[in-house]
N, C-alpha and C positions, 0 to 999 in steps of 0.2 A: 680479579674483576671487582668491583666495586659496584655495585646496582645502589641506588638510594634514591628514596622518595622527599621528597623536598613541599613544605609548604613555606608561603611568605603570604607577606600581604604585599598586594601589587594598587600600587599609586594608580597606572591606568583602568583596571579593572573595581578599585573601592573596594576589595574582597579580600580575603582568603585565597590563592591561589594554590594550586599543586602543579610539581610537574617529576616524571623518572628520569634520573640521571645515571646514564654509562660512563664510569672514570677507568680506565687501564693502570689503576696505582699500584696495583695489590699483587705484581708477578712477582713467580717465583723464580731463583736461578740454579745453575747450578752448584752445588757444594765447592766453594774454593773459586768459585769465577768472583770477576769485580761487577759489581754493579754497576749496568749503565748510566751516564750523565741523564739526569731528570731536564729535560725540560719543558715548558711550555706547551699543553696537548691544545692540540689542531680541534675542533672544533664543527660541530654540526648540527643541528637547531632541526628537526624532524619531525615534520607534521599529522598528524591523520586524517581520516578522512569522517565525513558525516556521519554521524552513529557512533561515534567510537569515543574515544578518550587516551589520555597520557601513558596509558598500559598497552595499548595497541599492535605497537610495533613491536616490544620484546614479547607479547604471545603469538601473535601471528607471523615471524619472522625469523633468522638468525642473527639481528643486529647484531646481539651479544655478542655473539663470537667472533663477528668478522671487525668490529669494533676493536676488540680486545687484540688479534688476531694484529690489527693496524697501529695501535696505540692509538686511537681515534675517541676523542669522548660525545659521546652523544643527547641531547637534552632533547624531552618530548614532553612541553606539554599541553594542556586540554584546550580546546580552540570550543569548543560545543558545538553548534551547524551553522556557527556566524561567520564563515568563510575567512575567520583571520582578518575580520574589517574592522573600521573604527565604523561606530553604528549613527547613523544620523538622531540628535536631539539624545542622546543619550551620555550622559557622561562618565558612565561608569561600565560601556562598552567598549573601548578604545582598545582593542583584539590588536589593529598595526601598530599602534604605538608600544602594546605590550612588548609584541613579537619583533618588529624592528628594533627598540630600543630597550628598553627596560629588562627585559629577558637576558638580552646578552649584556648588558652591564653588570647586573645582579649575577651569575653563572661566574662573570670573569673576578669578580671581586667574591664571590665564596671558594671557587676551583683554582684553582693554578691554571687556568686557561692562557693562551695567548690572545694578547690585544690586536694582532697584526689580520689586517682584512683580509690579507692571501690564505690565513689560515682558520676562515671562517664562512661555515657553508651554510647551506640552509634546503632544504628537500620535505617532499611529500608527496601521499597520493590523493587522487581525486581532489574533492575538497582542500587536499590539506595540498596537492599540486599546483590548485589554484593558489591557494596562501601563498605557497613558497615563488611563488613567480612574483604574483603582485607584490608581498611583501620586500624579497630578493633585490625587484626593480622598485620601489618604492625608497628602498633604504640601500640603494647602491653603495654608498659607502662603508656601510658595514660587513655586505658580505662580499666574498670572491666569486663565488659560484654556487650554482642553483640548480637543483635534479627535482623537474616536475615529472611523475610516476602516473598514467591515467588521468589526465589534468581537467577538472570538471570547468573548465572552460565556455563556461554556461550561459555569458551575456546575451550574445544574441537571442535565445531560448528565453531567457527572462525579461527580454522587452516586450517578445510576440506571443507571454504567459496570458494564459488565463484563468481560472477556478477550477476547468472541466479535467482536468487530473486526482486519476484516485491518489498519488501519494503526495502530503506537503509539502514535499524539494520541488515538487513539480506545480506549484500552486501560485497566481501571481501574489498574493498577500504573505506569502512567507519571501520571497521575492524581495517585494518592497519592504518588508521587515530587515531584511537582511544590507541590503543595496540603496535605498532609500529612493528617492525620486526616479525611477526606471527612461522616464523619458531624458536625460541627464546623464543617463547610465554609460554610455558608448564616448570613448575621449573623456573620459575622468580621469582621476587619480585610484580609482577602483580598477579600471580596464586595463589590464597587463598590456595589451598590444599599442594603449596610447602612451603607456610609461615605457615601453623600448623604444618608442619612435622617441619620444622626448628624450633621453639618453643620450638616440645618434643625433638629433640635431643640435643637442648645446653639446656635442663633441664629449661628452663624459664616461668616461668607465661603465662599459657593461661587464657585470658578471659574468663568468662563463657557465654555458647552458648544456645540459645536459637533457634529454627530452625524452620519451619512450614512452607506449602505448603499445598493448594489443591487439593485436589484426582481427581477432573476435571482442575486442569494448567498442561499446554502443559511443563513446566518446571517441574513439579512434579519431574523425575527420576533423576534430577541433584541434585534438596536436598535430594534424600534418599541417592545419589552416596556420598553427602559429610557428610552426617551423618553415613555408611556406613565408612566411612574414618578416623572419631572421632571416633569411638566404638575400631576399630581396633587400633589406635593409646593409646587406654585407656584414652580418653581424655572424661570427663565428661560432656552430654551433653542434652539439653530437649529439642525432637523434636517431633511435632504435625504436624500430616494431620487431615483432615478431608475434607466433603460435603464443596464445594466451588472450583470457579476459580478464574481467571488472574482478579480481578477486587474489588472495595474499599467496597461490603458486607465482602468479609471473610478478607480484609486488617482492615477495621474497627474493626472485631470481637477480631483479633490479635494484633493490636496496644493495646486492652485494655485486653488481658491473660499476653502480655510481660511487661504492664505495673505493674499488680498484682505481677506478678512473681519476679520482682525485690527487692532488700531489701530495702525498701523507711521506715519500720517503727524496731524499736527494737525488738517488738513481735510480726512482721510479721509469721505467723504460715509457708507462702508459700516464695521462692525468691532462689537467688543463690546456697542456699546449698541440695534443691531439687534437683539440677540439674540429670538427667541420658542421656544415651543412649536408646535410647527403639521408642514406637508406643505411642501417647497417642489422642486416639480418639475423635474424640469433644462431648460431649455432646447433 
C-alpha cells in the first residue's frame, strides 16, 4: 500500500495545495503466482470535517487497510474550514471547482485512476459530508456515488443565526464568510437539497446516495430530513443510522460500510444497485 503526500499549484485556489492519497499498487503475491492484471483504479475522494485536514481520515480511521483490501484509491484533500464551496468575491477560494473538477482531473493525470464516472466516488464526514453532497450533486457528471456521514446540513441554522454562539462556526459572521448572502442561500447551488431537486426535475442522473448518522449525533435531524427529501423525489438511497455520536468511532465503522457498499468488484453482492430509501439499523 502506497501512502503518498502530493503538493501542487492549484489553479482554483491560486496557491500550492496538498493532499494525501492511498494507492493499492504495491501488493506482494505468493511466490510463483502470476501477477493479477492491473486495471485503472476506482477512486474515492474523501473529505474531512471542520478543524481537520488531509491527514484526518488516515489518523482517525482504518481506511488505509480497507482501501488496500478492496483495491480502492483514496484521495484526501484539505478543505480548511470553508465547507468545500466557491467563496463569494474570492477568486482564490474556489473550493467547489477544486473538488469537483480540478482535483479529479489532476489525480487522473498523475495516478493510474479510472476516468469513468461509475468508478469515481466522493464522501466525507460532518463539514465534509456537506461538501460531498453539495459537490457530488453539483458535479453529478463526475461522480457515480456519494457517501455522507454525520453531514453538517446546517443551511437553515445559518439563515437564522446571529452572533451569540460561543463557537465561531455557529456565528452569523462565519456563515456569511462561507455561504455569502444568507438571504439567498436556500434554493441556491450551495444547497444540496435544491441541487437534488434540480437533477430530478431535469431528468439528469443522480449519483447513488449513502447517508448515515449516529442516533446520539446532534446533526441527526438534518440527515433524516435529507433522507425524507430523497424518498419524496423517488431517488434511491441507502440510509443508515445506529448507535453513535459525532466521533471517530462512528466514522471508522461507516467508512468501512460505505466502502463495502460501493461496487468495487464485478461479483460484489452489495453495492449501488442495492440502494434504498429507509432505515437500516446497525448490527
